[in-house]
PASEBA-1860 file (N, C-alpha, C; in nm, 3 decimals):
! residues 229
1> SRLSPKVR> -0.030/0.730/-1.940/0.105/0.690/-1.979/0.173/0.608/-1.870 ~ 0.126/0.618/-1.745/0.188/0.545/-1.635/0.131/0.405/-1.620 ~ 0.031/0.371/-1.699/-0.028/0.238/-1.691/0.071/0.134/-1.740 ~ 0.069/0.017/-1.678/0.153/-0.092/-1.725/0.099/-0.139/-1.860 ~ 0.183/-0.197/-1.943/0.137/-0.246/-2.074/0.021/-0.346/-2.060 ~ 0.025/-0.431/-1.957/-0.081/-0.529/-1.939/-0.215/-0.463/-1.912 ~ -0.215/-0.363/-1.823/-0.339/-0.292/-1.791/-0.388/-0.213/-1.912 ~ -0.296/-0.146/-1.981/-0.333/-0.067/-2.099/-0.393/-0.156/-2.208
9> DACKRALD> -0.332/-0.272/-2.231/-0.381/-0.363/-2.335/-0.516/-0.424/-2.295 ~ -0.534/-0.451/-2.165/-0.662/-0.504/-2.118/-0.773/-0.402/-2.139 ~ -0.744/-0.276/-2.110/-0.844/-0.170/-2.130/-0.877/-0.154/-2.278 ~ -0.774/-0.162/-2.361/-0.797/-0.151/-2.505/-0.886/-0.266/-2.553 ~ -0.860/-0.386/-2.504/-0.939/-0.500/-2.545/-1.084/-0.482/-2.501 ~ -1.105/-0.432/-2.380/-1.241/-0.410/-2.330/-1.315/-0.308/-2.416 ~ -1.245/-0.201/-2.455/-1.307/-0.100/-2.542/-1.342/-0.161/-2.677 ~ -1.251/-0.241/-2.732/-1.277/-0.306/-2.861/-1.398/-0.399/-2.853
17> DGLEFIWI> -1.420/-0.458/-2.736/-1.534/-0.548/-2.717/-1.662/-0.474/-2.679 ~ -1.656/-0.340/-2.675/-1.775/-0.260/-2.646/-1.814/-0.257/-2.500 ~ -1.717/-0.284/-2.411/-1.746/-0.283/-2.269/-1.719/-0.145/-2.210 ~ -1.806/-0.103/-2.119/-1.794/0.031/-2.062/-1.703/0.033/-1.940 ~ -1.699/-0.079/-1.866/-1.620/-0.084/-1.744/-1.531/-0.208/-1.744 ~ -1.416/-0.195/-1.678/-1.328/-0.309/-1.656/-1.280/-0.303/-1.512 ~ -1.270/-0.420/-1.448/-1.222/-0.427/-1.309/-1.095/-0.511/-1.307 ~ -0.988/-0.454/-1.252/-0.859/-0.522/-1.243/-0.814/-0.517/-1.098
25> DSCCIDKT> -0.798/-0.633/-1.036/-0.773/-0.634/-0.892/-0.647/-0.559/-0.852 ~ -0.543/-0.564/-0.935/-0.416/-0.501/-0.898/-0.424/-0.350/-0.884 ~ -0.522/-0.287/-0.948/-0.533/-0.142/-0.939/-0.671/-0.093/-0.894 ~ -0.762/-0.185/-0.864/-0.896/-0.146/-0.821/-0.922/-0.176/-0.673 ~ -0.822/-0.228/-0.604/-0.836/-0.253/-0.460/-0.728/-0.175/-0.387 ~ -0.769/-0.095/-0.289/-0.674/-0.022/-0.206/-0.625/-0.117/-0.097 ~ -0.509/-0.178/-0.119/-0.457/-0.277/-0.025/-0.405/-0.216/0.104 ~ -0.395/-0.083/0.108/-0.353/-0.019/0.232/-0.469/-0.007/0.331
33> SSSELSEA> -0.591/-0.030/0.282/-0.710/-0.027/0.367/-0.752/-0.170/0.399 ~ -0.737/-0.211/0.524/-0.769/-0.349/0.562/-0.918/-0.378/0.544 ~ -1.004/-0.280/0.569/-1.148/-0.301/0.555/-1.186/-0.316/0.408 ~ -1.128/-0.234/0.320/-1.158/-0.245/0.177/-1.104/-0.376/0.121 ~ -0.985/-0.416/0.166/-0.926/-0.541/0.119/-1.011/-0.659/0.160 ~ -1.058/-0.660/0.286/-1.141/-0.771/0.335/-1.274/-0.777/0.259 ~ -1.334/-0.660/0.235/-1.461/-0.657/0.160/-1.442/-0.708/0.018 ~ -1.332/-0.667/-0.045/-1.306/-0.710/-0.183/-1.283/-0.861/-0.189
41> INSMYAWY> -1.206/-0.915/-0.097/-1.178/-1.059/-0.096/-1.305/-1.139/-0.075 ~ -1.392/-1.089/0.013/-1.518/-1.160/0.041/-1.619/-1.144/-0.072 ~ -1.601/-1.045/-0.157/-1.697/-1.017/-0.265/-1.649/-1.062/-0.401 ~ -1.521/-1.096/-0.412/-1.459/-1.117/-0.543/-1.527/-1.226/-0.625 ~ -1.563/-1.337/-0.561/-1.625/-1.446/-0.636/-1.756/-1.399/-0.700 ~ -1.835/-1.324/-0.624/-1.963/-1.273/-0.676/-1.940/-1.175/-0.791 ~ -1.834/-1.097/-0.782/-1.803/-1.002/-0.891/-1.766/-1.077/-1.018 ~ -1.683/-1.180/-1.005/-1.646/-1.260/-1.123/-1.770/-1.331/-1.180
49> EAAMVCYA> -1.853/-1.380/-1.091/-1.972/-1.452/-1.135/-2.066/-1.362/-1.214 ~ -2.072/-1.235/-1.178/-2.163/-1.140/-1.243/-2.100/-1.073/-1.365 ~ -1.971/-1.095/-1.388/-1.903/-1.029/-1.499/-1.953/-1.080/-1.634 ~ -1.957/-0.990/-1.731/-1.996/-1.029/-1.866/-1.891/-1.122/-1.927 ~ -1.764/-1.093/-1.896/-1.655/-1.176/-1.947/-1.535/-1.155/-1.856 ~ -1.453/-1.258/-1.841/-1.329/-1.247/-1.764/-1.213/-1.270/-1.860 ~ -1.119/-1.177/-1.865/-1.001/-1.190/-1.948/-0.891/-1.257/-1.867 ~ -0.832/-1.364/-1.920/-0.719/-1.430/-1.856/-0.597/-1.411/-1.947
57> YLPDVGSM> -0.506/-1.326/-1.905/-0.386/-1.296/-1.984/-0.275/-1.391/-1.942 ~ -0.222/-1.467/-2.037/-0.119/-1.567/-2.010/0.011/-1.526/-2.080 ~ 0.099/-1.453/-2.010/0.221/-1.403/-2.074/0.321/-1.512/-2.110 ~ 0.302/-1.633/-2.055/0.395/-1.742/-2.085/0.341/-1.837/-2.191 ~ 0.239/-1.794/-2.266/0.177/-1.877/-2.370/0.186/-1.808/-2.505 ~ 0.226/-1.882/-2.607/0.234/-1.826/-2.741/0.104/-1.844/-2.817 ~ 0.081/-1.756/-2.913/-0.045/-1.759/-2.988/-0.037/-1.847/-3.112 ~ 0.082/-1.896/-3.146/0.098/-1.971/-3.269/0.081/-2.122/-3.251
65> ENPRNLDS> 0.059/-2.167/-3.128/0.046/-2.310/-3.102/-0.100/-2.349/-3.082 ~ -0.127/-2.478/-3.085/-0.259/-2.530/-3.054/-0.265/-2.557/-2.904 ~ -0.347/-2.481/-2.828/-0.349/-2.498/-2.682/-0.397/-2.637/-2.638 ~ -0.459/-2.711/-2.728/-0.508/-2.845/-2.693/-0.398/-2.951/-2.698 ~ -0.287/-2.919/-2.762/-0.178/-3.016/-2.771/-0.127/-3.051/-2.631 ~ -0.089/-3.178/-2.614/-0.045/-3.223/-2.482/0.080/-3.151/-2.434 ~ 0.164/-3.104/-2.527/0.287/-3.036/-2.488/0.276/-2.884/-2.501 ~ 0.155/-2.831/-2.506/0.136/-2.687/-2.526/0.177/-2.608/-2.402
73> TFRRSVWF> 0.224/-2.486/-2.426/0.256/-2.397/-2.313/0.129/-2.355/-2.240 ~ 0.015/-2.360/-2.308/-0.112/-2.328/-2.244/-0.138/-2.421/-2.126 ~ -0.119/-2.550/-2.147/-0.144/-2.648/-2.040/-0.048/-2.629/-1.923 ~ 0.070/-2.574/-1.952/0.171/-2.557/-1.847/0.177/-2.415/-1.792 ~ 0.084/-2.331/-1.830/0.090/-2.191/-1.788/0.086/-2.177/-1.636 ~ 0.165/-2.082/-1.587/0.168/-2.053/-1.443/0.031/-2.010/-1.394 ~ -0.050/-1.952/-1.481/-0.184/-1.905/-1.443/-0.266/-2.016/-1.379 ~ -0.246/-2.140/-1.424/-0.323/-2.253/-1.372/-0.266/-2.307/-1.240
81> TRGWTLQE> -0.159/-2.247/-1.190/-0.099/-2.293/-1.064/-0.119/-2.193/-0.951 ~ -0.184/-2.082/-0.978/-0.202/-1.979/-0.876/-0.335/-1.998/-0.802 ~ -0.331/-1.974/-0.673/-0.451/-1.993/-0.591/-0.565/-1.901/-0.630 ~ -0.536/-1.774/-0.651/-0.643/-1.677/-0.676/-0.709/-1.695/-0.811 ~ -0.640/-1.754/-0.908/-0.700/-1.766/-1.040/-0.801/-1.880/-1.048 ~ -0.810/-1.962/-0.943/-0.909/-2.070/-0.945/-1.050/-2.015/-0.954 ~ -1.082/-1.913/-0.874/-1.216/-1.856/-0.880/-1.236/-1.776/-1.009 ~ -1.129/-1.720/-1.062/-1.140/-1.649/-1.189/-1.174/-1.745/-1.302
89> LIAPSIVT> -1.133/-1.870/-1.288/-1.159/-1.972/-1.389/-1.300/-2.028/-1.378 ~ -1.348/-2.047/-1.256/-1.476/-2.116/-1.236/-1.596/-2.022/-1.230 ~ -1.583/-1.909/-1.162/-1.699/-1.823/-1.136/-1.762/-1.760/-1.260 ~ -1.685/-1.701/-1.351/-1.748/-1.632/-1.465/-1.811/-1.732/-1.563 ~ -1.918/-1.689/-1.629/-1.978/-1.775/-1.731/-1.892/-1.780/-1.856 ~ -1.816/-1.673/-1.882/-1.728/-1.667/-1.999/-1.589/-1.626/-1.955 ~ -1.490/-1.707/-1.988/-1.349/-1.673/-1.966/-1.279/-1.683/-2.101 ~ -1.213/-1.575/-2.141/-1.138/-1.574/-2.266/-0.990/-1.567/-2.234
97> FFASDWKS> -0.913/-1.657/-2.294/-0.769/-1.661/-2.271/-0.695/-1.586/-2.381 ~ -0.593/-1.511/-2.339/-0.511/-1.435/-2.433/-0.365/-1.476/-2.417 ~ -0.297/-1.490/-2.530/-0.156/-1.524/-2.530/-0.072/-1.401/-2.499 ~ 0.059/-1.417/-2.500/0.149/-1.307/-2.462/0.134/-1.185/-2.552 ~ 0.092/-1.205/-2.678/0.073/-1.091/-2.770/-0.071/-1.041/-2.772 ~ -0.149/-1.083/-2.674/-0.289/-1.043/-2.659/-0.380/-1.093/-2.772 ~ -0.339/-1.198/-2.840/-0.427/-1.263/-2.936/-0.508/-1.369/-2.863 ~ -0.637/-1.375/-2.891/-0.724/-1.472/-2.824/-0.688/-1.614/-2.866
105> IGGKHGLA> -0.678/-1.703/-2.768/-0.649/-1.844/-2.798/-0.766/-1.934/-2.761 ~ -0.881/-1.872/-2.729/-1.001/-1.951/-2.701/-1.062/-1.921/-2.566 ~ -1.178/-1.981/-2.542/-1.249/-1.962/-2.416/-1.248/-2.090/-2.334 ~ -1.293/-2.080/-2.211/-1.286/-2.197/-2.123/-1.382/-2.307/-2.166 ~ -1.490/-2.274/-2.233/-1.582/-2.379/-2.280/-1.517/-2.462/-2.390 ~ -1.455/-2.395/-2.486/-1.392/-2.467/-2.595/-1.266/-2.542/-2.554 ~ -1.201/-2.495/-2.448/-1.077/-2.557/-2.401/-1.098/-2.637/-2.273 ~ -1.222/-2.667/-2.241/-1.255/-2.733/-2.113/-1.184/-2.866/-2.098
113> EAIEESTG> -1.175/-2.944/-2.206/-1.111/-3.076/-2.196/-0.963/-3.062/-2.159 ~ -0.892/-2.970/-2.225/-0.750/-2.949/-2.196/-0.731/-2.897/-2.055 ~ -0.819/-2.808/-2.011/-0.807/-2.752/-1.876/-0.835/-2.860/-1.772 ~ -0.936/-2.943/-1.796/-0.968/-3.051/-1.704/-0.849/-3.146/-1.690 ~ -0.788/-3.183/-1.802/-0.675/-3.276/-1.799/-0.554/-3.215/-1.728 ~ -0.538/-3.084/-1.737/-0.421/-3.018/-1.678/-0.439/-2.985/-1.531 ~ -0.563/-2.955/-1.491/-0.587/-2.906/-1.355/-0.663/-3.003/-1.266 ~ -0.732/-3.101/-1.326/-0.814/-3.192/-1.247/-0.951/-3.138/-1.213
121> IDRAALTN> -0.984/-3.020/-1.263/-1.116/-2.960/-1.236/-1.218/-3.020/-1.332 ~ -1.325/-3.072/-1.279/-1.430/-3.133/-1.359/-1.483/-3.032/-1.461 ~ -1.492/-3.073/-1.587/-1.535/-2.979/-1.691/-1.679/-2.932/-1.671 ~ -1.759/-3.009/-1.599/-1.896/-2.965/-1.570/-1.895/-2.843/-1.478 ~ -1.792/-2.833/-1.393/-1.775/-2.714/-1.309/-1.717/-2.599/-1.391 ~ -1.623/-2.631/-1.478/-1.562/-2.528/-1.562/-1.664/-2.459/-1.651 ~ -1.755/-2.539/-1.707/-1.853/-2.484/-1.802/-1.984/-2.448/-1.735 ~ -1.987/-2.453/-1.602/-2.104/-2.413/-1.523/-2.228/-2.497/-1.555
129> RRPLSTFT> -2.207/-2.621/-1.601/-2.321/-2.709/-1.628/-2.379/-2.767/-1.498 ~ -2.295/-2.773/-1.396/-2.340/-2.820/-1.265/-2.304/-2.718/-1.160 ~ -2.395/-2.690/-1.066/-2.360/-2.596/-0.959/-2.252/-2.653/-0.869 ~ -2.174/-2.566/-0.809/-2.065/-2.612/-0.723/-2.115/-2.695/-0.605 ~ -2.237/-2.670/-0.564/-2.292/-2.743/-0.449/-2.305/-2.892/-0.477 ~ -2.301/-2.933/-0.604/-2.313/-3.076/-0.637/-2.178/-3.148/-0.633 ~ -2.071/-3.072/-0.610/-1.939/-3.132/-0.596/-1.902/-3.139/-0.448 ~ -1.841/-3.250/-0.406/-1.808/-3.267/-0.265/-1.703/-3.165/-0.221
137> VAQRMFWA> -1.694/-3.147/-0.091/-1.593/-3.057/-0.036/-1.454/-3.105/-0.076 ~ -1.429/-3.236/-0.068/-1.298/-3.290/-0.103/-1.264/-3.265/-0.249 ~ -1.364/-3.276/-0.337/-1.339/-3.248/-0.479/-1.296/-3.104/-0.499 ~ -1.366/-3.011/-0.437/-1.333/-2.870/-0.453/-1.198/-2.837/-0.390 ~ -1.167/-2.900/-0.278/-1.036/-2.881/-0.216/-0.925/-2.934/-0.307 ~ -0.951/-3.046/-0.372/-0.850/-3.104/-0.462/-0.818/-3.008/-0.576 ~ -0.919/-2.936/-0.625/-0.894/-2.841/-0.733/-0.790/-2.737/-0.692 ~ -0.785/-2.707/-0.563/-0.691/-2.606/-0.512/-0.560/-2.666/-0.464
145> SRRITTRK> -0.552/-2.797/-0.457/-0.439/-2.863/-0.393/-0.307/-2.844/-0.465 ~ -0.311/-2.818/-0.595/-0.188/-2.802/-0.671/-0.151/-2.656/-0.692 ~ -0.227/-2.569/-0.630/-0.207/-2.426/-0.651/-0.132/-2.362/-0.534 ~ -0.064/-2.253/-0.563/0.015/-2.187/-0.460/-0.028/-2.042/-0.446 ~ -0.005/-1.988/-0.327/-0.030/-1.847/-0.299/0.094/-1.789/-0.232 ~ 0.113/-1.659/-0.248/0.229/-1.594/-0.187/0.214/-1.592/-0.035 ~ 0.093/-1.561/0.012/0.067/-1.558/0.156/-0.003/-1.686/0.199 ~ 0.038/-1.741/0.313/-0.022/-1.864/0.364/-0.171/-1.847/0.385
153> EDEAYCLM> -0.213/-1.732/0.435/-0.355/-1.708/0.463/-0.441/-1.715/0.337 ~ -0.382/-1.680/0.223/-0.458/-1.678/0.098/-0.498/-1.816/0.050 ~ -0.434/-1.921/0.103/-0.478/-2.057/0.072/-0.624/-2.075/0.111 ~ -0.665/-2.007/0.217/-0.804/-2.013/0.263/-0.889/-1.905/0.198 ~ -0.838/-1.782/0.198/-0.918/-1.669/0.150/-0.959/-1.684/0.004 ~ -0.873/-1.744/-0.079/-0.905/-1.757/-0.221/-1.009/-1.865/-0.247 ~ -1.046/-1.943/-0.143/-1.144/-2.051/-0.160/-1.282/-2.017/-0.106 ~ -1.297/-1.900/-0.045/-1.426/-1.868/0.018/-1.542/-1.877/-0.080
161> GLFGIHIP> -1.523/-1.821/-0.197/-1.632/-1.820/-0.295/-1.672/-1.957/-0.343 ~ -1.576/-2.049/-0.351/-1.606/-2.185/-0.398/-1.697/-2.261/-0.303 ~ -1.702/-2.215/-0.177/-1.786/-2.281/-0.078/-1.899/-2.191/-0.026 ~ -1.907/-2.070/-0.080/-2.010/-1.977/-0.034/-1.991/-1.936/0.110 ~ -1.864/-1.926/0.152/-1.829/-1.895/0.290/-1.770/-1.754/0.298 ~ -1.801/-1.684/0.407/-1.742/-1.552/0.431/-1.678/-1.550/0.569 ~ -1.550/-1.516/0.573/-1.479/-1.503/0.699/-1.396/-1.376/0.697 ~ -1.373/-1.314/0.813/-1.286/-1.196/0.816/-1.144/-1.234/0.774
169> TIYGEGEN> -1.077/-1.144/0.705/-0.938/-1.169/0.666/-0.846/-1.111/0.773 ~ -0.756/-1.196/0.821/-0.662/-1.156/0.926/-0.523/-1.198/0.882 ~ -0.454/-1.111/0.812/-0.320/-1.146/0.768/-0.225/-1.148/0.887 ~ -0.150/-1.257/0.895/-0.064/-1.280/1.009/-0.105/-1.404/1.088 ~ -0.227/-1.457/1.058/-0.274/-1.574/1.132/-0.221/-1.706/1.077 ~ -0.155/-1.703/0.961/-0.095/-1.823/0.907/-0.198/-1.930/0.873 ~ -0.165/-2.057/0.902/-0.253/-2.167/0.863/-0.384/-2.171/0.941 ~ -0.396/-2.088/1.045/-0.522/-2.080/1.119/-0.636/-2.033/1.028
177> AFLRLQVE> -0.602/-1.959/0.923/-0.705/-1.912/0.829/-0.774/-2.031/0.762 ~ -0.696/-2.131/0.724/-0.755/-2.248/0.659/-0.838/-2.330/0.758 ~ -0.797/-2.332/0.882/-0.877/-2.401/0.985/-1.010/-2.328/1.005 ~ -1.006/-2.195/1.010/-1.131/-2.117/1.024/-1.223/-2.141/0.906 ~ -1.166/-2.148/0.787/-1.247/-2.174/0.668/-1.320/-2.308/0.680 ~ -1.247/-2.411/0.724/-1.307/-2.543/0.736/-1.416/-2.548/0.842 ~ -1.397/-2.476/0.951/-1.501/-2.470/1.056/-1.629/-2.409/0.999 ~ -1.615/-2.303/0.919/-1.732/-2.240/0.858/-1.797/-2.333/0.755
185> ILKEIPDQ> -1.715/-2.408/0.681/-1.770/-2.504/0.585/-1.853/-2.609/0.658 ~ -1.801/-2.658/0.771/-1.873/-2.759/0.849/-2.007/-2.705/0.899 ~ -2.014/-2.576/0.928/-2.139/-2.516/0.974/-2.243/-2.508/0.862 ~ -2.196/-2.492/0.738/-2.286/-2.464/0.627/-2.312/-2.585/0.536 ~ -2.214/-2.677/0.527/-2.224/-2.786/0.429/-2.214/-2.921/0.499 ~ -2.320/-3.000/0.498/-2.317/-3.133/0.564/-2.246/-3.236/0.478 ~ -2.114/-3.230/0.475/-2.036/-3.314/0.384/-1.913/-3.365/0.458 ~ -1.910/-3.493/0.487/-1.801/-3.549/0.566/-1.673/-3.574/0.485
193> TIFVWESS> -1.676/-3.548/0.355/-1.552/-3.565/0.278/-1.448/-3.461/0.317 ~ -1.486/-3.360/0.396/-1.390/-3.262/0.444/-1.284/-3.328/0.531 ~ -1.315/-3.447/0.584/-1.221/-3.519/0.669/-1.134/-3.617/0.591 ~ -1.159/-3.629/0.459/-1.085/-3.727/0.379/-0.965/-3.658/0.314 ~ -0.858/-3.645/0.393/-0.735/-3.586/0.343/-0.618/-3.672/0.387 ~ -0.508/-3.659/0.314/-0.393/-3.744/0.338/-0.298/-3.677/0.437 ~ -0.265/-3.748/0.545/-0.188/-3.686/0.653/-0.046/-3.649/0.610 ~ 0.011/-3.723/0.520/0.147/-3.691/0.471/0.152/-3.713/0.320
201> PRRLPDIN> 0.092/-3.623/0.243/0.095/-3.641/0.098/0.237/-3.640/0.045 ~ 0.257/-3.703/-0.068/0.391/-3.718/-0.124/0.459/-3.584/-0.151 ~ 0.380/-3.481/-0.184/0.444/-3.353/-0.214/0.482/-3.275/-0.087 ~ 0.438/-3.323/0.030/0.479/-3.264/0.157/0.526/-3.375/0.250 ~ 0.634/-3.446/0.213/0.674/-3.567/0.285/0.719/-3.544/0.427 ~ 0.760/-3.422/0.461/0.813/-3.395/0.594/0.705/-3.352/0.694 ~ 0.580/-3.347/0.648/0.472/-3.301/0.736/0.388/-3.421/0.780 ~ 0.360/-3.429/0.907/0.277/-3.538/0.959/0.171/-3.479/1.050
209> YRKAILAP> 0.046/-3.489/1.010/-0.065/-3.435/1.087/-0.164/-3.546/1.122 ~ -0.114/-3.661/1.157/-0.200/-3.777/1.180/-0.298/-3.756/1.296 ~ -0.264/-3.668/1.389/-0.349/-3.647/1.505/-0.452/-3.536/1.483 ~ -0.447/-3.470/1.369/-0.538/-3.360/1.343/-0.669/-3.409/1.281 ~ -0.776/-3.337/1.307/-0.906/-3.368/1.247/-0.923/-3.290/1.117 ~ -0.885/-3.163/1.120/-0.896/-3.077/1.002/-0.759/-3.064/0.936 ~ -0.761/-3.052/0.806/-0.636/-3.042/0.729/-0.571/-2.906/0.752 ~ -0.438/-2.900/0.754/-0.368/-2.773/0.771/-0.357/-2.693/0.642
217> SPHMFTED> -0.387/-2.757/0.529/-0.369/-2.691/0.399/-0.449/-2.766/0.293 ~ -0.494/-2.696/0.188/-0.561/-2.767/0.078/-0.469/-2.864/0.006 ~ -0.338/-2.851/0.023/-0.244/-2.942/-0.040/-0.259/-3.085/0.010 ~ -0.328/-3.103/0.121/-0.344/-3.237/0.179/-0.455/-3.316/0.112 ~ -0.534/-3.250/0.027/-0.643/-3.318/-0.043/-0.591/-3.368/-0.177 ~ -0.573/-3.498/-0.187/-0.515/-3.558/-0.306/-0.624/-3.603/-0.402 ~ -0.581/-3.658/-0.514/-0.676/-3.710/-0.613/-0.760/-3.822/-0.553 ~ -0.700/-3.899/-0.461/-0.777/-4.004/-0.393/-0.891/-3.943/-0.312
225> SANIV> -0.865/-3.828/-0.249/-0.970/-3.759/-0.174/-1.085/-3.719/-0.266 ~ -1.047/-3.668/-0.383/-1.147/-3.617/-0.476/-1.237/-3.727/-0.531 ~ -1.189/-3.851/-0.528/-1.269/-3.962/-0.580/-1.370/-4.016/-0.481 ~ -1.369/-3.963/-0.358/-1.466/-4.004/-0.256/-1.595/-3.925/-0.277 ~ -1.707/-3.994/-0.295/-1.836/-3.926/-0.314/-1.936/-3.975/-0.211
END
């Protein structure tokens, strides 16, 4: 009875689909344990990748509209602007979207064109037709460039799975987390597009990092960066 309606409805949907287990990050990770939190963050992409299905609940989307329409609330959903949901969208082989009333509005394969147009993520990555390793570092960074996280460090931590990188989580380090992520990427991926970022992108006009080699944030990777191959 103490479960939130969202968790209760998700569990009901899983039972209706014949699933024995469901994993929900908000109640399956003990955030008071730094070691458990770090392990979960480093493992999350693999968990999503191995999941039979990922449910994406969109409380700001109605079930009576066509999500493919250019003016649909689906295309404008806040879910597509959050940093952590990027791996939830790409890693699983099946993602099913649910509207505010928990009615299914389709899967990521059927809605790949609309999602690509709204997020800039290549549909071949969305539908797992191409491995992530075939996309440049700049392309993958661009996918995250329009997304936001509550904590500055999560700009880096939510991207580890997209690059197959594992780093310790140290909350309080600020933008140094993203620098550490890039150093690890350089060690593992021979791709110089990591240096193709805009020093003062239009959405951050007051920031100037012209003397830096590594970007301070994924927001610095623009669409122009993503077009470099």
